N, C-alpha and C positions, 0 to 999 in steps of 0.2 A: 557911408552906410556903416552902421555899427554891427559888428559880428554878434550873433546870438551866443549867449553863454551856454556852455555844455552843462547839463544837469549833473550835480554831484552824485557820486555813487551812494546809494543808501547803506546805512550801517545796520548790521543785525543787532537788535537789542539783546543785552545779556539776559540769560534766563534768571528769573527771580530765585532768591535763596531757597524757597520751598521746592522748586523743581530740582535744584542741585541736591538737596537733601534726599528727595525721593530717588534720584538717579543713583546716589551713593548707596542707599539702602537696597535698591534693586540689584546692585552688583556686589553686595555683601561687604561694603566698606563701613567701618565704624570709626568713631572718634578716637584718636590716639590718647591713651591714658584715661579713657572713660571709666567712671566708677561702676563696677559691676554690682548686682544685687548682693545683699549681705551674705546669703547662703553660698552664692557662687564665690564670693570673696574668701570665705572661710575655706571652701574647697580648694581654691588656688593656693592659699597659704599652706594647707596640709600637704599638697603635692610638692611644695618646696621646702618641706621640713628638713631634708638633707642639707640644703643650702643654708638654712638658718643655723643648724648645728655646726656645720663646717665653718661658717663665717665667725661664729662665736668662738670656736676653738682656735681658729687662726689668729684672731685678735688677742685672745688670752696669751697665746704663745709669744706673739710679737710685742706684747705690752712692755716687757722689761728686757727685750733682747739686746739692747745697747748697754745695759747696766752690768757692772762686774758681778754683782750678786745674782743677777738674773731673776728667776722666779721666786727666790727667797724674799724679795721685797713684798710679795703678796702676804707673807706672814709678818715680816718686819714692820711694815707700815702701821697696821693696827696695834701691834705691840708697843711701838714707840709712842703712838698717840696715847695709849693707855698709861704708859709710864709718865708722860707729861701731865695727864689729867690726875693721876694719883698724887703727884707732887703738888699740884695746884689745889685740887679739891680735897684730897685725902689728908694732906699734911698741913698746908697753909690755911685752908678754910675749914678743916676738921669736919668735912662732910661724912667721914667714916663713923663719927660718933652715933651710936644707936643703930648701926647697920652691921649685923653679924656677917662674918665672912666677906669683908668689904672688897678684898682683892678679886675673888671670883665674881662678886657682884659688879664691880667696875669693869673687869675684862669682858664679861658677857654682854654688858650694856654697850660697850664701845664696839665690839665686834658686830653685834646685831644692828646697831645704828649705822655703822660703816656700810653694811650691805644695802640698806635703804638709801643712804646718801649717795653712794657711788652709782646705784641704778638710776636714780633720778637725774644726776648730772650727766650720765651717759645718754639718757633720753633726750636731753636738750640738744645734744649734738648728733642725734640719729640721722636727721635729714640734712641739716646744714653742713655736717662734716662728711657727707657722702654725696654731694651734689653731682659729681661726675658720674657716679653710678646711677643715680636717679634719672639724669637726663639722657644717658646713653642706652639704657635697657628698660624694657617694659616688664615689670613684675609687681606683685603686691607690695606697696611701700611699707606696710606694717612689718614686713620681714626684717627691716633694719632695727627698729626699736625692740622687737622680739629677740633678735640675735644679741643685741647689747645687754638686754635683761638676762638672757641665758648665760652670757659671758660673766656677768657679775655673780650669778648663782654658782657657776663653776668655781669662781675665785673664792666665794664664801665657804663652799664645801671644803676647799683646800685649807682655808683658815681654821675651820672647825677642828682639824687635827691638832693645831697648836693650842686651841682652846681646851680640848680634852686633856692634853698633857698638863696644862696649867691647873685645871680642876683637880686632876689626880695629885699633883704636887701640893695642892692646898687641902687635901683630905676629903675631896668630894668624889666618892667612888660611885660607879654605875649602880643605879637602882631601876626598878621598873618604870619610875616616873620619867626616866630619860627618853622613853619611847614617845612621850608627849611632845618632844621637840620636833617630831616629823610633821604632825598636823599643824603645829605652830609655824614651822618653816614654810609649809605649803601655803598657808594663808598669807604669810608675809610676802612670799614670792608673787602670788596673784596680785596683791595690793601694789607692790613695787612695779610690776609690769604694766598694770593699768595706768598708774601715775606717769610712768615713762612714756606711754603712748600719748597721753594727754599733753605732756610737756613737749613731745616731739612735734606735735601739730602747732602748739603755741609758739615754740621757738623758731619753727620754720617760717612763720608769719612775722614774728617780732624777735629778731636776733638779740635784742637787749635783754631778753629773759635769761639767756645764758650768763650774762654779767651780774644779774641780780641774784641768781640762785645760790651762790656761796653764802651770801648774807642771810637769805631766807632759811637755808638749811642750818646754819649755825644757830640762829634763833630757835628753830624747831628742836634742835638737839638739846639745848638748854631747857626747853619746856617739856622734854620727854623723859627726864630722870635717868639719862644714861650714866651720869656720874654721881647723882645724889638721889635720896629716897623721897619720892613724892608723899609717901605715907607719913614720914617724919615731919614734912612741911605741914601736912594736915593736922598732925597732933600738936604742933606749935601754935596753932591758931592765928598765924600771921596773915592768912588769906581767907576770904569767905569760902564756905563749903562748896558753893557752886563753881568757883574758879578751880578749886582743887579737884572736883569731880571732872571738870572739863579737861584738866591736865592728865588725869588718870585714864580718861576714855579716848584721848587722841590716839590715832592708830599706831604711831611709832612707839608710844609708851605701852600700849597693849601688847605688841609683839615682843618688846623687851621684857616685860613682866612675865609673859608666858614662857619665854626661854629660860629666864631665871627660875621660875617655878619648876620647870622640868629638870633643870640641871643642878640646882643648888638646894640642898636639903633644908637649910634654914630659911629659905624664901617660901614660906607656907601660904596656904590659900587665903588667909586673912589679909595678905598684902596685895591681893588682886582686886581690881574693880569689880563691881557686881555684873553678873552675866558676861563674864569675860570671853567665853568661847563664842557666844552669840555676837559679841562685838567684833571679835577677830574675823569670823566668817562674814559678817555683814559688811565690814570695811573692805574685805577682800573682793567680794562679789560686786559691791557698788563701784569700786575703783576699776576692776578689770572690765566689767561690762560697759560702764560709762566711758572709760578711756578708749576702749576698742571701738565702740560705735562712733564716738566723737572724732577719732582719728580717721575712720573709714569715710565719714561724710565729706572730708576734704581731700579724698584720694586724687581727684583731678588737678588739684592746685599745687601739689608738691613738685618742686623743681621748675616751676614757671615763674617768670618775672624776676 
């Protein structure tokens, strides 16, 4: 006689995902790293403003801590770049021909461009360079590119001291127009920050962006008239008027021209593109608002994968 098989114990079916989600909500559990609404996100960022400022200052202090000259490199680097560009463009290529006060013209252009270039490069490393912090702590990820943008602004303000000394040595003394440097710098800072936010998201998803950025920035620098006059190029008739207008209206060229207009007496209003202040404000608002919202939309993805 065969023995009757004992019935297998019944298994309790796992609750469907919908029930688990309802159970989590009932007990106040939320998704880790979930993207909050935009207004709440801004409020969280504002509540961490002390962290943003302290993080920026700490990185600025530590940037050249291992070098013998220390923080002097913040002034020496753009000055050395300007000296090289003067030798190449001012002497060998004679770009100074037809440009009054070429040394202040060149130094201002290089300093202003360096501010934009360094901010954008810092943006590409904002997430990928701080993955340990991103994965260990819960905080608005925009704090990182904002801190790095603030660090570059602090460094540029220190460099302005050297720029003012050079302008004075070249006979450019303070005038009321120097006050226009404040709104010009404010617009440039907003533009740089928005672009850094956009690049932070792009580089977090595609790390190769960081390798391509030096080439893209070098091309952009040459197209922005940091070392030569776009207006002189227009007068030579070597390029169509539409191309010259596009060069003059690109954001980097706009901010360089505005700073030159504010600080250099010979750089008069006729050297500026039409509606220059509207262009400066428009580029700033478009970049900052677009970059911030685009970065916020990927809040849940940073540090994952």
